[in-house]
N, C-alpha and C positions, 0 to 999 in steps of 0.2 A: 361883514363874512369873509372879505379879500384883505381887510387891512391886516397890516402888518405889526404886531403889539412885542411886548418884553419878555423876558427866559427866565429859569433857573431850575439845576438839578445833577446829579452824577453819580459815578462806579467807582469802586477801588480799584486802581490803575497799577500796571506793573512800572520795571526797571527805569530809576530814576536816572534823566538825563541833564545834560548841560546843555541850554537852549540860548539863542539870540535873545535880545529883549523884546517884549510882546509889544505889540501895538495895545493900547489902552482903549478900553470901551468907548464907546460913544455916550453922550447924558441919554440915560433913560428914559424912554418914552412914557408918556402919561397913562397909567392903568387906570380899567372900572373900579372904582372903587368896592373894596369887601367881596369881590370875584379872585379866588385863587388861581394861581399858574398864570402862565406868559408864554408868547413865543416871540423870540429874537430872529430877525430875519437879516441874513448880512448877504449883498452882491458878491459874485463872483467874479476875480478877475484873472486875467492870464497871467500863467505861471512862469515867475524866471528861470529859463534851463529848459522849458517844456515848449516853446514858444510853437515848434513845429515836431512834434513829435510821433505823429505817425502820419505819414504820407500827405504832409502840408497841414493837416487838422492841427486847431491849438488847442493846449490843457490849460483847464482854468481851475481856481483853488482860492485858498487864504492860508498867507504865512501865519506861523502862531500868533495868536493874539489874545488878549485876556478878553472875558464876556462877564456880563451876569450868570449866575449860575443858571444851569441847566442839566436835563439829565437824558434827552431824548435828541438824537439828530439824524437829520434828512437832507435832501436836496429836490429843490422843485426848481420848474421851469413853466413858461408861460404856455406854450400851444401842448395841450393833453395827446395829441396825436402825433407828435413827434416823439419819438424813442429812443432812450440814450443808448448809443453804441460806445460802450467804454468802461471802465472801472472807478468805481469810486470809494475813495478809503481817506478814514477819519482817524486823529490822535486827539485824546483829550488829556486834561490834566484833573487830576482829582483832587475838589474841595478840600484845602487847609493840609495836605499831605505835599504838595508841590511836585508828585510825581507821574510823570506821563506815562501812557499808555503806548505800545506800539501801533504801530497801524492796522485799525479795522477794516476789514472790509464790509460796504454797504450794499445789501440787494438794490440792484437798478434795476429789475422789469417789476413794476408795482403796477403798469398799468391795465395787469389784467383783473385787480381788484378797483374796480371802479363803477359808476353806474352805466346801464345800458346804453349805445349809439342810439340817439335819437330819443332818448327820454327825456322828460322835461327836466329833470337833475341835471342831466349831462349838457341841456340846450341852454341851460343859465346863463349860460357867460361867465361862471366863476371856477370852472373845474381847470385843474393844471395838472402839468407831467408831474409825475412825482417818483423818488424812489420808495421803497419799503423804509420804515424808520429802522433805527438802531438804538437800544436801550446801553446807554453807557454808564450810568450813574452819576452822583450827585459831582459836578464838573465847574471850571470856571473858568478855564481857556480850551482854545480847540486850534487844530489845524484840519485842512481839507484838502484834496489833492481828485481831480477828475479828469480821467486821461483817455482820449478817442480811441478807438479801437475799430478794424474793421468786422463784418459782420460775419458769421460762421460761415467759412468757406470763399470768402472775400478775398480779392489780391489787398495788400496792406496800400498800395497806391490809391486804391476806392475807399478809404477810410471817411466815412462822411464827418460832417462836422458836428460839435457839440449842439444842443437845442440852444436856441437864444433865451437869454434871460432868466440864466441860472440862480439861483440862492441857496445860501445856507440855512436849513431851519434848525433853530436850538430850542428845545421845548421844556418848560420848568412844569411840572405837575402840580405844584403848591403841596399845601401841607394837609396832610390828613382829615377827612371830615370830622367834627366834633358830632358825638353823640347830644341827643334831648337830654337825656340820663345818663350821664358818665360812668362808667366802671358797671353797667348794667345792659348788657347786650339782648338784644331779643332772642326768645329762646327758638334753639332750631339754625341761630346762626353759626357761622364757622367759629367764631368765639364761644358761644354757648349753646354746644348742640345738646338742648333740651330736649324730652319729648313736645309733640305738639298736643298744645292743649284746646279743648273744643273750641270755634269759634262760634259768635252768634250770628243769626241770619241777618244778612244786610241787604239792601238795593244797589245796583251799581250805582257811580257818581257818573254822570255823562259830561263831556267835554264840550260845551258849545264852541267851538272856535277861538282862536285868538288867546289861547291859555288861560280863558276865564272857566270855572267850575262853577257847581252847582250844588251845593248839600242837600240830599232828601231827606223827607222825615222817616225816622228810623236807623239812618245812617250812623254808623260805630265810629266818632272822630273822637283820636287824642288828642287835647288840646296844647300838652306838652311836646308832641312830635309836628305839630301843624304850624305853630305860631309864628316860625321863622319861613315858612314857606314863601316865596316868592311866585306869582301867578303863572310862571314858565316849570317851575318845580313841581305845583300843586297839579297842575297837567298832566306832565310826565306821570304823575303819582295817579291820578285818578282815573288810567284807562288802564289800571290793574285792581281797581276798586274792587272787583269781586273775587280778588284772591287775596288781598289782603289791605288793612286800614289806611288810610289815606296818610303819607309819611312815612310809610315804614321802611327801615334799611333792608329788609329781607320777604319775602314770600315764603311761607313755613313748608315744609314737606308734607304729603298728604300719605296715606297708606292707600294701597289698590282699591280697597272697596270704597273708601270716600273718592278717590279720584275718578273713579265710575260711577258715582252717584254725581258729583260736580260735570262730569262730562257731558251728561244728559242736556244741561243748559245752552251746549253747544249742537246739540240736534243729532248726536249720535244714539241710535236706539240701543245697539247692542255693542257696545265698543271694545273693540282690543285696544287697552290702553295702558301702558307704564303708570306705576306709581308717581303722583307729580313730584318731582325733586325741590329741594329748597334752592331758592335763587336770590341772591343779593340782587338789590334793585339799583336803578341807576343813582338815587339818593344815596345809598350805602355804600357806593363805591367813589361817590364826590362829585358825579357829573355837575359840570355847569350850566345849566339849561338854558342861560342867557346866550350861548354860545350858538346851538342850532337852531334852524329853521323853526318855525313856532307849529306850522300844521304838519299834521301825523298821514303817511301816504302807505296807501294798503294794495295788495294784490287780491286776486281770488280767492286763492285756498294756499295750502301748502304739500305740493307732492313731493317733494326731493330736500334735502338737509347736504350740503355742500360742508365739507370740512376742509379748512385752512391752518395753517402755522402764522404766526404774526410777523418772521423772521427778524425777529427782534433782538435775538442773539439768546442767551440763556443766564444772563449773569444777575439775575435777581431771585428775591425769595418771593415765597408765597405771601408773606407778609407786606411784600413791597408791589404785588398785583395790583391795587389800585390807583396807586401811581402810572403803573407802567399804561393801563386803562385809560387813566385822565390824559395822560401823554399823545396816547394814540389816536384817541378823541379829538384832542386839540389840533393835533397833526392832520387827521380825516378834515376837519372842519375850515380850520384857519389858511393850513398849508396848502392842503390838496383841495380846498373849495367845494368841500360836497355838502350837502344839508345835517349832515350828522355823522356820529360813526358809521362805517360801513356793514360792520357785522352785525347781524341780530343779536349772537349772544356770542360769550368768552368764556372759556375752562381755564384753570390755572393748573399748576403743577400737585397741586395737592388735589383737585377734584372740584372746587370750587365752581359754581358757575354762578355767572353774572350776565344780567340784563343788559343789552347790547342798544342798537336804536332805537329809539323811543317810540311808542306807540300801542304799547302793552303784549306782555310777554306769551299772552294766548290767543293773540290776533296775528293775520299775516301782513307783517309788516314789510313794505318793501325797502330791502336792502341795498348796498351797492358793495357788494362781496365777490360775485363772479362774472365779469363782464360777459352779457350775450345770455346769462340765464338766472339774473336776478327777480323774474317775474315766476310766481307760484313757487317761490324757494325760500329757504333761509340757511343764512350761514352760520357756520359755527366755528371759533377760531382759537385755537387751542396758542396761548400765550407762549412763545419762545419760538427755536428753530429746532427742525428735528429733519433735516437732511441727513446727518450722519449721528445724530444724538436720539437716542429710543426714549419715546415717549413715556412718562410714569405711568404703571397701571392705574392709578387713580384717576388722570386725565381721560385716559380711553374708557372706564368704567363711565365717568360724568357724560361724555358724549354718547353712550348707550343708555344712558337712563334721561336725560334729556330727549333724546330723540324719540326714545318709546312712549315718554308722556306727549311731547308736540306734536307729532306726527299721526300718534294716535288720534289725537284732538280732530284730525282731517282725513280719519279712515287711510292711511297709508302705512302699508306693511314692509317694516325696513330692511326684510331679507329679499324684497321684491324688485322689479325694475319699474320704469316711469318713462313717458314720453314729454319731454319738453321742447318748446319750440325756440329755438336760438333768436337772439336778438340783434347778432351779429360778433364774431370773433374769429379768432387763427385756427380752430379746430371744426369750426363748426359755420358755415355762411347763413347770412342772416335769412332767416325762415324757414331753417333746416328741422324737421324733428328729428331731435336726436333722443335713442335711446340708452336711458342712463338709470343705475343703480339708485334707488331712493335714496338711500347713503352711499353719498360718490365725495371721491375728493376732488379738489380744486381742478386739478389736472384732467380730470375725467369731461371737463365743461372747457377748457382751455389750454393750450399747449404752455405749460409752465412746470417750474419743479414744485409748487405747492402740492400739498401740505407738508412737502418732504418725504423723503423714499422712507423713513422710519416710521413715521406716523401713515402715513399712506398703507404701509402694510399691516399695519393694525385695524382697518376697518372691517375687515371681513369679522373679526373678532367683535367690534362694536355692533356688528349688524345682525351676529348670533345672539348676544347679551339681550339688547332691545327688543329682538323678536319674542324673547323669551320672558321678558319684563312686560310683554303686551300679552301674554297669555296664551302664543300662537304655538 
């Protein structure tokens, strides 16, 4: 989980610049056969000319150097409790064009997206401090500078040193996953929005630990979809087996009537619930199930949904959403040391909904998205940065559709409030019972800019639409 591997990917960059000779990339580390994507990890060094840039604190970084291909960058350090007080900037060279980007800012305060203090995931010894990841597109060279700055309101002479063990992470998402039946996307998927066909009745396929699954009599299994499944990918799919056949790339949408009938299986006698939306599964977006921990971890219920932005920037298309997700997943697991991707769901600019942390989309999966409030909640991340950019209506509508369904399964009213007990954070001390909106922004539970001012301003609309979809 903590091993540093190799990487690839990139974005179209701007202004061509004349640069000094680049440091050649080191020999490639061996890769696990047939597993797409990789991570390249480079230790930062003191930067010439920045040795004593702020109150005696030393700046770090890397001069321009060639690398293997990558598309997403971030900076990590050893102690997750050490906060980075400073600025992080990168510039990258677009693969094939030789054109360098301008310096781009990387969001430094990402510790608020993390496992709760004292949780098993946090106490496992693998978690690191990390910046937010930044999507830069297909690139083959990089430079980075990390400059220390005083804490807000503090004197410059009191500038703290940078965290120890800082490394630049360059993530390659790998190639897009290949469908077992190329050219024939599943009905209801983003590529083929065909009407839902009736599904046969079938029992759920249980997952008796360690990625092993059992087929029950009467289960509908498509050999073309399951022939290439690993035990880990079969287990990740099997926890959704009451919603879609094993190995499906997507969970198909249902009407409100169909959803209400299905909800009775979750013990809700008279549900206020929205129609189940279509959801791209982990297999659909190409999650490498060998990366995550095998066990699925659950909380008791889902009382609230926290909305986030990924702070990855907006320089990607909807067609690249799977690549962005695979990169974030790899960054959360290999670079940050988490058990899986932190978010329970993701939403892209076009309103497509993606399964996040493994364990079952209808189940109360414990995430690592809102430090202090991961218990009895779920995290929804909109891909992109929405501090000064208005989120597309399709993305806000997707939040409403997803919360109307998932919160409805657990009897939660999107327009109401609830109480959650803090696991420890900078807004609510550990043990504090916090009154929160059932659909909250990340900043409601932790002092942070997330989910960005523009997206946060749309949450009232999402609450109203979700409640209406539930029939309230």
